[in-house]
C-alpha positions as CSV (number, residue, x, y, z in Angstrom):
1,M,-29.9,73.4,23.0
2,M,-28.7,70.8,20.6
3,L,-30.0,67.3,21.2
4,S,-28.5,64.3,19.3
5,N,-30.6,63.2,16.2
6,E,-31.6,60.0,18.0
7,L,-31.5,58.8,21.6
8,T,-31.6,55.3,23.1
9,V,-30.6,55.9,26.7
10,A,-33.5,56.7,29.0
11,L,-33.8,57.9,32.6
12,K,-36.8,56.6,34.6
13,E,-38.7,59.4,36.3
14,W,-42.2,59.8,37.7
15,A,-44.7,60.8,35.0
16,V,-45.9,63.7,37.1
17,V,-42.3,65.1,37.4
18,Q,-41.9,64.7,33.6
19,R,-45.1,66.8,33.2
20,S,-43.7,69.4,35.6
21,L,-40.5,69.6,33.4
22,L,-42.5,69.8,30.2
23,E,-44.8,72.5,31.6
24,G,-41.7,74.5,32.5
25,H,-42.5,74.5,36.2
26,Q,-39.2,72.9,37.2
27,I,-35.8,72.5,35.7
28,L,-34.4,70.0,38.2
29,L,-34.4,66.4,39.2
30,L,-33.2,64.8,42.4
31,R,-31.1,61.6,42.4
32,K,-29.6,59.5,45.1
33,G,-29.2,56.0,43.7
34,G,-31.1,53.3,41.9
35,L,-31.6,50.0,43.7
36,I,-30.2,48.0,40.9
37,E,-27.4,50.3,39.7
38,E,-24.1,48.5,39.5
39,S,-22.5,50.6,42.2
40,G,-25.7,51.1,44.3
41,D,-25.2,54.8,43.7
42,F,-26.7,57.1,41.0
43,D,-24.5,57.5,38.0
44,L,-25.0,60.1,35.3
45,R,-24.7,57.7,32.4
46,A,-25.6,60.2,29.7
47,G,-25.8,64.0,29.4
48,Q,-28.7,63.7,27.0
49,F,-31.5,61.1,27.5
50,L,-35.1,60.2,27.0
51,L,-37.5,60.5,29.9
52,Y,-39.1,57.2,30.7
53,P,-42.3,57.9,32.6
54,T,-43.0,55.7,35.7
55,Y,-46.0,55.3,37.8
56,E,-45.0,52.6,40.3
57,H,-44.5,54.9,43.3
58,E,-46.6,57.9,42.3
59,T,-50.1,57.1,43.6
60,E,-48.9,55.1,46.6
61,R,-47.0,58.1,47.9
62,A,-49.3,60.9,46.8
63,G,-48.0,62.9,49.9
64,D,-44.7,63.2,48.1
65,V,-46.0,66.0,45.8
66,Q,-47.1,69.3,47.0
67,P,-51.0,69.4,47.4
68,C,-51.4,71.9,44.6
69,F,-50.0,69.3,42.1
70,G,-52.4,66.5,43.2
71,Q,-54.5,67.2,40.1
72,W,-51.5,66.7,37.8
73,L,-50.8,63.4,39.6
74,R,-54.4,62.2,38.9
75,E,-54.3,63.4,35.3
76,E,-51.0,61.6,34.6
77,E,-52.3,58.4,36.2
78,A,-55.3,58.6,33.8
79,R,-53.0,59.0,30.8
80,K,-51.0,55.9,31.7
81,T,-50.5,53.5,28.8
82,P,-51.5,49.8,29.1
83,P,-48.9,47.8,31.1
84,A,-47.4,46.3,27.9
85,E,-46.7,49.8,26.4
86,I,-44.7,52.9,27.2
87,R,-45.2,56.4,25.8
88,I,-42.0,58.4,25.4
89,E,-42.7,62.1,24.9
90,A,-39.8,63.9,26.4
91,A,-36.0,64.1,26.4
92,A,-33.6,66.2,28.4
93,E,-30.1,67.5,28.5
94,V,-28.2,68.0,31.8
95,T,-26.4,71.3,32.2
96,D,-25.3,71.0,35.9
97,V,-24.9,68.4,38.6
98,V,-24.8,69.7,42.2
99,R,-24.3,67.8,45.4
100,V,-26.7,69.2,48.0
101,D,-25.8,68.2,51.5
102,D,-28.2,70.6,53.2
103,R,-31.9,69.6,52.8
104,A,-32.9,73.1,53.8
105,K,-31.7,74.4,50.5
106,L,-34.1,72.0,48.6
107,L,-36.9,72.9,51.0
108,A,-36.4,76.6,50.2
109,L,-36.7,75.8,46.5
110,A,-40.3,74.5,46.9
111,P,-41.7,77.1,44.4
112,Q,-39.4,75.6,41.7
113,H,-40.4,71.9,42.0
114,I,-43.4,69.7,42.8
115,W,-42.0,67.7,45.7
116,S,-43.4,68.0,49.2
117,P,-41.3,68.4,52.4
118,Q,-42.1,64.7,53.1
119,F,-40.4,63.7,49.9
120,I,-37.3,65.9,50.5
121,H,-36.9,64.6,54.0
122,G,-37.3,61.0,52.7
123,R,-34.6,61.4,50.2
124,Y,-32.1,62.5,52.9
125,D,-33.3,60.1,55.5
126,W,-33.1,57.0,53.3
127,E,-29.5,55.7,53.4
128,P,-28.3,59.0,54.9
129,Y,-24.6,58.2,54.1
130,K,-25.4,58.6,50.4
131,P,-25.3,62.1,49.0
132,V,-28.3,63.8,47.2
133,F,-27.6,65.3,43.8
134,V,-29.6,67.9,41.9
135,L,-29.6,67.6,38.1
136,L,-30.4,70.9,36.3
137,L,-31.7,70.1,32.9
138,R,-33.4,71.3,29.8
139,A,-36.5,69.3,29.0
140,C,-37.8,68.9,25.4
141,R,-41.1,67.7,24.2
142,L,-40.9,65.3,21.3
143,A,-42.7,66.4,18.1
144,V,-44.7,63.2,18.2
145,P,-44.9,60.9,21.2
146,V,-43.5,57.4,20.6
147,V,-45.3,54.3,21.9
148,R,-43.1,51.2,22.3
149,P,-43.6,47.8,23.8
150,V,-42.3,47.4,27.4
151,L,-39.5,44.9,27.3
152,P,-38.4,42.8,30.3
153,Q,-35.0,44.6,30.5
154,Y,-36.9,47.9,31.2
155,G,-38.3,46.6,34.5
156,G,-37.0,46.9,38.0
157,C,-35.8,49.7,40.2
158,R,-33.0,51.0,38.1
159,S,-32.5,54.6,37.0
160,W,-31.2,54.0,33.5
161,I,-32.4,51.8,30.6
162,E,-31.3,51.3,27.0
163,M,-34.3,51.5,24.6
164,A,-34.3,48.7,22.0
165,E,-34.8,51.1,19.2
166,P,-33.6,54.7,18.9
167,V,-36.1,57.6,19.3
168,S,-35.9,60.5,16.8
169,M,-35.4,64.0,18.2
170,A,-36.5,65.7,15.0
171,G,-38.8,68.6,15.8
172,A,-38.3,68.3,19.6
173,E,-39.1,71.7,21.3
174,P,-37.5,72.9,24.5
175,A,-40.0,73.3,27.4
176,V,-38.6,76.8,28.2
177,S,-36.7,79.3,26.1
178,D,-32.9,79.6,26.3
179,E,-33.2,82.9,28.1
180,R,-35.7,81.7,30.6
181,Y,-33.7,78.6,31.3
182,E,-30.4,80.5,31.8
183,R,-32.1,82.9,34.3
184,R,-33.6,80.0,36.3
185,R,-30.4,78.0,36.1
186,E,-28.3,80.9,37.5
187,L,-30.8,81.6,40.3
188,T,-31.1,77.9,41.2
189,L,-27.3,77.4,41.3
190,K,-26.9,80.5,43.4
191,L,-29.5,79.3,45.9
192,L,-28.0,75.8,46.0
193,R,-24.5,76.9,46.5
194,E,-25.0,79.9,48.7
195,G,-28.1,79.0,50.6
């Protein structure tokens, strides 16, 4: 895995999902569309990006994570920075994007992610005419977390933001080894494509 030396593009994602990626529990994200994306649909703006942790919908929808991950949810909430700051501690590189029309395939992958059946059904039931995509990605932990001020342009229900200053990837370490990632990637793709 070769990340760029610096990244400025960031994808917003729940802090607890970021933790799951960094712990090596999951290698996938779900996307449908950001409310303020130009097209109204999700757009993969970059193959490599920072992960911008969010908390807005985590605790209000605690039923959206499997019960065994409730402790992670509480711990991430306790780690939250003050509202005027954001802590960036992860980056990722997308290896595959798969459209998944059958929700049963994602439900069957429950051991490989933290989302509850309620969350999976919600993704499909909300604007059902829009497809659901799975992003398979390699997450990396930054050598040193970076704390930056939250700027007005980072707000709102949009998936992508451009950080005002680049974040160095020097010393970033993959969450899982190359070999482990490839095994999990191949298995996940097989399950998603064949069912």
